[in-house]
C-alpha positions as CSV (number, residue, x, y, z in Angstrom):
1,M,5.3,77.1,15.2
2,E,5.3,76.3,19.1
3,K,2.6,74.4,20.6
4,T,-0.3,75.5,22.6
5,P,-0.6,73.9,26.4
6,F,-3.6,71.9,25.1
7,E,-1.4,70.6,21.9
8,N,1.2,69.6,24.3
9,K,-1.0,67.8,26.8
10,F,-3.1,66.3,23.8
11,F,0.1,64.6,21.9
12,D,1.4,63.7,25.4
13,Q,-1.9,61.7,26.1
14,L,-2.1,60.4,22.7
15,L,1.5,58.8,22.8
16,E,1.0,57.5,26.5
17,E,-2.0,55.7,25.5
18,T,-0.3,54.4,22.7
19,F,2.5,52.9,24.6
20,D,0.2,51.2,27.5
21,H,-1.8,49.7,24.5
22,Q,1.3,48.4,23.4
23,N,2.5,47.1,26.5
24,M,-1.0,45.4,27.1
25,E,-0.7,44.1,23.9
26,S,3.0,42.7,24.7
27,R,1.8,41.3,27.8
28,F,-1.2,39.6,26.4
29,K,1.3,38.1,23.5
30,K,3.3,36.8,26.5
31,E,0.3,35.1,27.9
32,V,-1.1,33.7,25.1
33,K,2.5,32.3,23.6
34,G,2.9,30.8,27.4
35,E,-0.6,29.3,27.3
36,F,-0.1,27.9,23.7
37,L,3.6,26.3,24.7
38,T,2.6,24.9,27.9
39,E,0.0,23.0,25.6
40,A,2.1,22.1,23.0
41,E,4.8,20.6,25.7
42,S,1.5,18.8,27.6
43,F,0.7,17.6,23.7
44,I,4.1,16.2,23.2
45,Q,4.3,14.5,26.5
46,K,1.3,12.8,25.7
47,N,2.4,11.9,22.1
48,K,5.8,10.5,22.7
49,S,5.3,7.5,20.7
50,S,4.2,9.6,17.7
51,Q,7.4,11.1,17.7
52,I,9.4,11.3,14.1
53,I,13.0,11.6,14.8
54,I,15.2,13.5,12.7
55,D,18.7,13.1,12.2
56,Y,20.8,16.1,10.3
57,R,23.1,14.9,7.6
58,P,25.8,17.0,6.7
59,L,27.2,15.2,3.8
60,S,23.8,15.8,2.1
61,G,22.8,18.9,3.9
62,C,19.7,17.3,4.6
63,Y,17.3,16.8,7.5
64,R,16.4,12.9,7.5
65,A,12.9,11.2,9.1
66,M,12.2,7.6,8.7
67,V,8.4,7.6,8.4
68,K,6.5,4.1,8.2
69,N,9.8,2.3,6.7
70,K,10.5,5.0,4.4
71,T,13.0,7.8,4.4
72,I,12.5,11.2,3.5
73,D,15.3,13.9,3.1
74,F,14.1,17.4,3.7
75,P,17.0,19.9,2.4
76,K,18.3,22.4,5.0
77,N,17.6,25.1,2.9
78,W,13.6,24.5,2.6
79,S,10.6,25.9,3.9
80,V,10.6,25.6,8.1
81,F,14.1,23.7,7.7
82,S,16.0,26.5,7.1
83,E,14.9,28.1,10.1
84,L,15.8,24.7,12.2
85,D,19.1,24.9,10.1
86,Q,19.7,28.2,11.8
87,A,18.9,27.1,15.2
88,R,21.2,23.9,14.8
89,K,23.9,26.2,13.3
90,S,23.9,28.4,17.0
91,H,23.0,25.7,19.5
92,E,19.6,26.7,20.0
93,D,16.5,25.1,21.0
94,F,13.9,25.5,18.4
95,F,9.9,25.1,18.2
96,C,7.8,25.5,15.6
97,F,4.3,24.7,14.5
98,L,3.3,24.4,11.3
99,N,-0.2,24.5,10.0
100,E,-1.5,24.7,6.6
101,E,-2.1,28.3,6.5
102,D,1.9,28.8,6.7
103,D,2.8,25.6,4.6
104,R,3.7,27.1,1.9
105,D,5.9,24.3,0.7
106,H,3.5,21.3,1.1
107,V,5.4,19.7,4.0
108,L,2.0,18.6,5.6
109,E,1.1,16.9,2.1
110,I,4.2,15.2,1.9
111,L,4.0,13.9,5.4
112,S,0.2,13.1,5.0
113,Q,1.0,10.9,2.0
114,L,3.8,9.2,3.9
115,L,1.9,8.4,7.1
116,Q,-1.6,7.9,5.0
117,V,-3.4,10.1,7.4
118,D,-5.3,13.5,7.7
119,I,-2.7,15.9,9.1
120,Y,-3.6,19.4,10.1
121,G,-0.1,20.4,11.3
122,V,3.1,19.4,13.0
123,I,5.2,20.4,15.9
124,L,9.0,20.5,14.9
125,V,11.3,20.8,17.9
126,R,15.0,20.9,18.6
127,K,16.3,20.4,22.0
128,E,18.6,17.5,22.7
129,V,17.3,15.8,19.5
130,I,15.5,16.9,16.7
131,F,11.8,15.3,16.1
132,M,8.4,16.3,15.1
133,I,5.1,15.2,15.9
134,P,2.0,15.2,13.4
135,V,-0.9,16.7,14.5
136,L,-4.1,14.9,13.1
137,R,-7.4,16.3,12.1
138,C,-9.8,14.6,14.3
139,D,-11.0,17.0,16.5
140,Q,-11.2,20.8,15.5
141,S,-12.4,21.8,18.7
142,S,-9.3,21.0,20.3
143,F,-6.3,23.2,19.4
144,F,-3.9,20.1,20.0
145,M,-5.2,16.5,19.2
146,Q,-4.2,13.1,20.5
147,S,-2.0,11.8,17.8
148,T,-2.1,8.1,17.0
149,V,0.7,8.4,14.4
150,R,3.2,5.9,14.6
151,G,6.7,6.4,12.9
């Protein structure tokens, strides 16, 4: 069945609007992501003293962190550390903001108990070194709060 000129025009317009919307949505996501990364980098710079350095231990297959004179090992196939391990293997930078909604494996609860503070989230970064910075629940109006945790 052949389409009428009206149907052709209608479908063309529908496709054009759909793809225009997707392009706008994509641009919006890029802008938001850029703003988020800028805020995150600023937060990381301000909170260098709160960084918890993480070492990869190939013999055990774990990521090790020293927190308040306590050692904790996170298995490389567990939670967000599996994504970190993929980045390590491919020699890529890695950035992740893990918050309560995404923390299905209770990483934040474990860190909160070790640090003895209420953590809203954690920023996990792999660049030259691997580190994390806890984000404390002290001011919900600000996306990134000043961290006062000393590892």
